[in-house]
C-alpha positions in Angstrom: -5.9 9.8 6.5 -5.1 10.6 10.2 -8.8 11.4 10.8 -10.0 8.2 9.1 -7.7 6.0 11.2 -8.9 7.7 14.4 -12.6 8.0 13.7 -13.3 5.0 11.6 -10.8 2.5 12.9 -10.6 3.6 16.5 -6.8 4.0 16.4 -5.4 6.2 19.2 -3.4 9.0 17.6 -0.2 8.0 19.3 -0.1 4.9 17.2 -0.3 6.7 13.9 3.1 7.1 12.2 4.1 10.7 11.5 5.9 11.7 8.4 4.3 8.9 6.4 6.1 8.2 3.2 6.2 5.6 0.4 9.3 3.5 0.7 10.8 2.7 -2.7 14.3 1.5 -1.6 16.0 0.4 1.6 19.6 -0.6 2.0 21.2 -2.1 5.1 24.6 -1.0 3.9 26.2 2.4 3.3 26.2 3.1 -0.5 28.9 5.4 -1.7 27.6 8.5 -3.4 24.1 8.5 -1.8 23.5 11.7 0.0 20.5 13.0 1.8 18.3 15.0 -0.7 14.9 16.3 -1.3 13.3 17.3 -4.6 9.7 18.1 -5.7 7.7 15.0 -6.9 4.4 14.4 -8.4 3.0 10.9 -7.6 -0.7 10.2 -7.3 -1.5 6.8 -6.0 -5.1 5.6 -6.3 -6.0 4.1 -2.9 -8.0 1.4 -4.6 -4.6 0.1 -5.9 -3.3 -0.6 -2.3 -3.8 -3.3 0.2 -3.2 -3.3 4.0 -0.5 -5.6 5.3 1.6 -6.4 8.4 5.0 -4.9 7.8 6.9 -8.1 8.2 8.2 -10.8 5.7 5.1 -12.5 4.4 2.8 -9.9 5.9 0.8 -9.6 2.7 -1.1 -12.7 3.7 -2.8 -13.4 7.1 -0.7 -15.6 9.3 -1.4 -16.6 12.9 2.1 -15.5 14.0 1.7 -12.0 12.5 -0.9 -10.3 14.7 -1.5 -6.8 13.3 -2.4 -5.4 16.7 1.2 -6.1 17.9 3.0 -5.2 14.7 3.6 -2.2 12.4 0.8 -2.1 9.8 0.8 -0.3 6.5 -0.3 -0.5 2.9 1.5 -1.9 -0.1 1.1 -0.8 -3.7 -0.4 -3.5 -6.1 1.8 -4.7 -8.8 -0.7 -3.5 -11.5 -0.9 0.0 -10.0 -1.0 2.8 -12.5 1.4 4.6 -10.2 4.0 1.9 -10.4 6.0 3.3 -13.4 6.5 6.6 -11.6 7.5 4.7 -8.4 10.0 2.7 -10.4 11.5 5.8 -11.9 12.3 7.1 -8.3 13.6 3.6 -7.4 15.9 3.6 -10.4 17.6 6.7 -9.1 18.9 4.7 -6.2 19.6 1.4 -7.9 22.6 2.9 -9.7 24.5 3.1 -6.4 24.4 -0.7 -5.9 28.1 -1.4 -6.6 29.7 -4.8 -6.4 31.4 -3.6 -3.2 28.0 -3.0 -1.6 26.3 -6.1 -3.0 29.0 -8.6 -2.3 27.6 -11.9 -3.5 24.0 -10.6 -3.7 22.2 -10.2 -7.0 21.5 -6.5 -7.8 18.0 -5.1 -7.1 15.5 -4.8 -10.0 12.0 -3.5 -10.5 10.8 -6.7 -8.9 13.5 -7.8 -6.5 15.6 -6.4 -3.6 19.2 -7.0 -2.9 18.6 -6.3 0.8 15.7 -7.2 3.0 12.6 -8.8 1.6 13.3 -10.7 -1.7 10.4 -9.2 -3.6 10.1 -5.4 -4.0 6.8 -3.9 -2.9 6.5 -0.2 -2.6 4.9 0.3 0.8 4.0 2.9 3.5 4.0 2.1 7.2 1.0 3.8 8.9 0.4 2.3 12.3 2.9 1.5 15.1 2.9 -1.8 16.9 0.4 -1.9 19.7 -2.4 -0.1 17.8 -5.0 -2.8 18.7 -6.1 -2.9 15.0 -8.4 -5.8 14.1 -6.7 -9.0 12.9 -8.7 -9.0 9.7 -7.1 -6.1 7.8 -9.9 -6.3 5.2 -12.2 -4.7 7.7 -10.1 -1.5 7.6 -8.9 -1.8 4.0 -12.3 -1.7 2.3 -13.6 1.4 4.1 -10.1 3.0 3.7 -10.3 2.6 -0.1 -13.9 3.9 -0.1 -13.1 7.0 2.0 -9.9 8.1 0.4 -9.6 8.4 -3.4 -5.9 9.2 -3.8 -2.7 9.7 -1.9 -0.6 12.4 -3.3 3.2 12.5 -2.7 4.9 15.9 -3.5 8.5 15.2 -2.4 11.1 12.6 -3.3 13.3 12.4 -0.2 16.5 10.3 0.3 17.3 9.8 3.9 20.6 8.4 4.9 20.7 6.9 8.4 24.0 5.5 9.4 24.1 2.9 12.1 26.9 3.0 14.5 29.3 0.1 14.1 30.2 -1.9 17.2 33.6 -0.1 17.6 31.9 3.3 17.6 29.5 2.2 20.3 32.3 1.3 22.7 34.3 4.6 22.3 34.1 7.2 25.0 32.9 10.7 24.0 35.7 12.6 22.3 37.7 9.5 21.5 38.8 9.0 17.9 
């Protein structure tokens, strides 16, 4: 994929995201019981079941204010993808941690909706950093991408837990409790 983006799309290597991964769940709040983990996986995603998008709300459709060259760009998995049942199995492993304490007044996530972030769930993979100078018409890269690459294979299911510092932690001096 890296080679395709460089040679066929003219993307400079520094704009290609490393450690590409398919995102199946994202929470903006700490969820009790979720721990970093990694396990073998077997997910084969036919590339013809993906579409390029700007990684922003509404980025599935071209919009004048969402210029791909200045935004993160990636692919989303189509709703009718043959890989979707496997993706949803991985997502379900995380949905069970959505407690009422975490959700507050939000409705819980489902196979089609998110409690946090974008309302509608779309498995996606960020590929290019902002500043890549990619063409505004993502179809010009999407068609050859789908022709050149037959499948994407994912061999690990990884849960990353990144905790943001809360404001009081940011103001403390080193060594202060």
